N, C-alpha and C positions, 0 to 999 in steps of 0.2 A: 420294412425294407430289408432287415437282416434275414428274416425268414425267406423272403423272395430271393435274396442273393444265395442263401444256402441251397435252396431248391435248384437254382440254375447251376451252381457248382457241381452238385450231385449229378444232375442230368448231363453236364459236360463230361464228367469222369466216366459215366456209363457209356456215353457216345464214343469217347476215346477208345475204350476197350473194344467196342463193336467195330470201330474203324480199323484198328490194328488187325483184328481177326478177318475182316472182309478183305482188306487190301492184301494181306498175306495169302489168303486163299486164292485171290485173283491171280497173283503172280506165281504161286507154286502148285495149287491144286488143279486149276483149269487147264494149264498147259500139259499137266500129267495126264488128265483125261483125254486130251487131244492127241496124245501119243508123242509129245515133244520131250526130248531128253533134256531136263533142266540143267543137269551137270554140264552137258556139252555147251549149253547156252552161256554158262558161267565162264568157261575156260576157252571157248572158241571152237569152231568146227575143225580146225587144223590140229587140235591137241591129240596126243596119242591116247589109246584106251586106258592105260595105267593112270594118266593124269585125270581123266574123266572119272574113273573109279575112286581115286583118292579124294577128289572134290565132293563126290556124292557121299562118301563116308564122312568127310569133314563136316558137311552141312547137315548130315543126318537125313538125307533125302529118302532113305529107305525106311525111316521110322514112320509110324502112323501120323496122320496129319495133325491130330490134336497134340501129339508130343512135339511136333515141329513148331506149331503155333505157340505152345507154352515156352519152348526154349527161346524163340525169337522175342516173345513178350518179356520174359525174364531178363534177357540180355540187355534190354533197354534200360533196366533199373540197376542191375548188378554186374553187367558185363557177361562175356561169353568166351569160351575156349573152344576153338575148332581143332580137333585132333584126328589124325589118321595114322595108325601105327606109331612111329617115333616122331612124326612131323606134327608139331604143335604150333598153333597160331592163336595169340591172345588178342581179344578185342575188348578194351576197357569200356565201362559204362560212361555214357549211354551208347550202347552198341546197336546201330541200325543196320548192321550187316557188314560184310567184308567182301571187297572186290578182289577176286583172284586174278583178274586181268591186270589191274594196276598194282596189285599186291599192297593194298592199304585199306584201313577201315573207312567206312562211309562217313562217320560223324565228322572227322576232321575236314573232309571234302566239303560237307555241308556248311560247317562253321566258317570256313575260309571264304566261301562265296555268298553266304547269307547276308553279311553287311552291305554288299553291293546292291543286292536286290531289295533289301529293306530300305536303303537310302533312296533308290529309284522310286519305290512304291509310295513312301511317305511324302517325298518332295512333290511328286506328281499329284498325290491326293490333296495336298494343300492348295495347289494351283487350281485343280478342277473344281474343288469345293467353292473357292472364292469366286472364280469367274462363272462357273456353272450356275450357282445359286443367284448371284447378282444378275446375270442375264435372264434367268427364268423369272425372277421376281419382277424385274423391270418390264419384261414382256407381258406379264400378267396384268400389271398396273396400267400399262400403256397399250392395251389390246387394240389391234387393228391399225396402229400407227406405223410410221415408217421404221421406227426402232424395232417394233415387234416383228415386222416382216423381215427386216434385215438380219436380226438376231436368229430367227428361225431358219433362214437360208444358210447362214454360217453353221448353225447347229446341224442341219441336214448334211452339209458338206463334211463336217467333222465325223458324223456317224458313217457316212458312205465311203470316205477315203480310207484305205488300209494304212496301217502304221508304217509298213515298209515303203509306201509311196511318200507319205508326208515326212518320214524320217530321212529318206534319201534326198528329197527336195530341200529340206532344211539344211542338210549337210552341204549340198551343192551351192546353196545361196549364201548361208551365213558363215560357213567354215571355209570351204574351198574357194568360193567366189569373193566374198567381201572380207574374209579373214577376221571377222569379229569374234568368233568363238572357236575354242580349241575342240577338235574332234577326238583327241587322245584322252583316254581315261587315266587319271592319276589317283592312286590310293590316298585316302583321307589322311593316313598317318604320315605320308610323305610331304604333302602340301595341301593346306585347306583351300587356298585360292585356286590351285591347279585342279583339285577335285571338284570345286564349285563350277569352274569354267567348263570342265568336261561333262558335267551333269545337267547343265542348263538346257541344251538341245534335247536330250532324252526326256527330261521333265516336261518340256513344252510339247513335244510330240505326243507323249502318252497322255498328258492332260488335255490336249485338244480333242482327242477321241472321247474321253470320259466326260469332259465339261459339256460337250454337245449333248450327250445323253442326259446328264443331270439338268441341263437347262430346259430340255423338253419336258422332263418329268416334273420339274419344279413349276414350270409355267402351267401345265395341265392341273396339277394339284392345287396351286394357289388360286387359279380361276374358279375351281370347284368350291374351295373353302370360302372365298370372298362372297359367295352366294348363300352361305349358311345363315340360319336365323340368329345365332349368337354374335355373328359379325355385324348384322344389321342392328341388333340390340346395343352393341358396344358403340356404334356410331350414333344411335338415337340418344344415348346417355350423354353425348357431347364430348366423347374422347377424341383427342387429336388423331388424325389419320395415321401418323407415324406410330403412335401408341397402339392403335388397332392392328396395324401390320406387324409390328415388332413383338408385341406381347400376346396377341391372340392368333393371328393368321399364321405367323412363322412357326409357332410351336406345333401346330397341327401339320404344317407342311413338312417339318423335319422328320416325322415318323417314317414315311416311305423312303426318304433320303438316307436315313440311318440304316434302314434295311439293305438298301443297295450298297451303301458304303461298306458294311460288314462283309458282304459277299465279294465285292470287287477288290477290296484291300486284301482280304485273306487270300483270294486267288492270285493276286499279283505278287504277294510275298512268296508264294510257291514258285514264282518264276515268270517273268514277262519275256517269253522266248523271242518274239518278233523284235521287240525294242532292244533287248540285249544283243541280239544277233546283228541288227542294223547298225548299232553304235559300238559293237565289239566290247561290250561290258562283260567282265568275268563273273557273272552272277549264276544263280541257280538255273535260270533258263538256258544259258550256254552249257552248263554242266549236264542237264538232262538231254539236251540236243546231241551233245557228243556221246552220251551214254546210249542213246537210241541208235546212232550211227554205228557204234561199236558193239551193240547188243549187250551192254553191261547192265544186267538186270538189277543187281544190288543198288546201284546208284539211282536207277529209275524208281525202285521201291522206296528208297530213302527220301527222295524228293517228293514222291507222292504222299508219303506219311507227313512230311513237313508241311505240304500244302494243306492237307486235311486238318492238321493241328492248327495252322494259321487261321483257316476259315472258322474253326471251332472257337478259338480264342477271340477272334474279331466279333463273332456273333454273340459271345458271352458279354463282351464289352458293350455291344449294341443293346443287349437286353437290360443291362444296368442303366444305360443312358435313356432308355425308354422310361424307366421309373423316375429319372431326373426331370425330363422335359414334359412328361404327361402324368399328372396326379392320378388319373383314372387307373393306371397300372399299379400304383402303390396301394390304392384302395381295394383293387381286386385281389 
């Protein structure tokens, strides 16, 4: 188990280096090949030529690409100093870049908004796992019944309806209409009950979409597993049906579910743009949307790296959980 974990950690570290290089090249090298002035993109099209030249010198955009990648990668761990003539800007570690439009480092922007997105993703994940797995397992066990058909119709609706529709509908009914839930986001440090009340609708809206997908996947996987030889053997040995389902069928069913969870949770931590925009949540999704509108490339780059890192960490955790729920992984 220890050797397995060490291999996964080493692979994750190598992948992180590759991700930083690839993402940096996408944002800085490809636009340069396309003839786009990156310095102008950083400061805005209305900036005077001297400001554009100063930013290009500060960012080292005239240096070779390998030198730019190295400076960016080094800045994540030890910080970075942007200098042009007598103008010096310090970006302390971890430095994910510096926005010359808002005149602030990217890392504080990410850390201020990250807790909002993390709370949204984790809360919704708990809901969609509970209801998605329960609905999928029951549908597989009651195949062809009224419950199965009804659950799959609801799941199909959940997959088909976009978040901005279900989000606005839930706001109109439960917040503006009935007044049961507050639509205003309250920071957790200000009030726990206010934060909880403001997050219930976003959690339910986001969980409705993913629970529908997880229910369909769980149902299909469980139905396939229930026809396996080892399940028939367990039943022939006289094991109770609850034991067969819980100890044998569910373990195999959880493998694809964990794979999906690692990808979905990692991507959501990078920013649930539609959900955060619908409910006016000040998370990473809102930050990257505003950065796209303002063409603030450093913020977009920072959120992209955070998303990649979140997916990487989530999949590392999933790899470890594979070894916990499936002995064959440990033996391999």
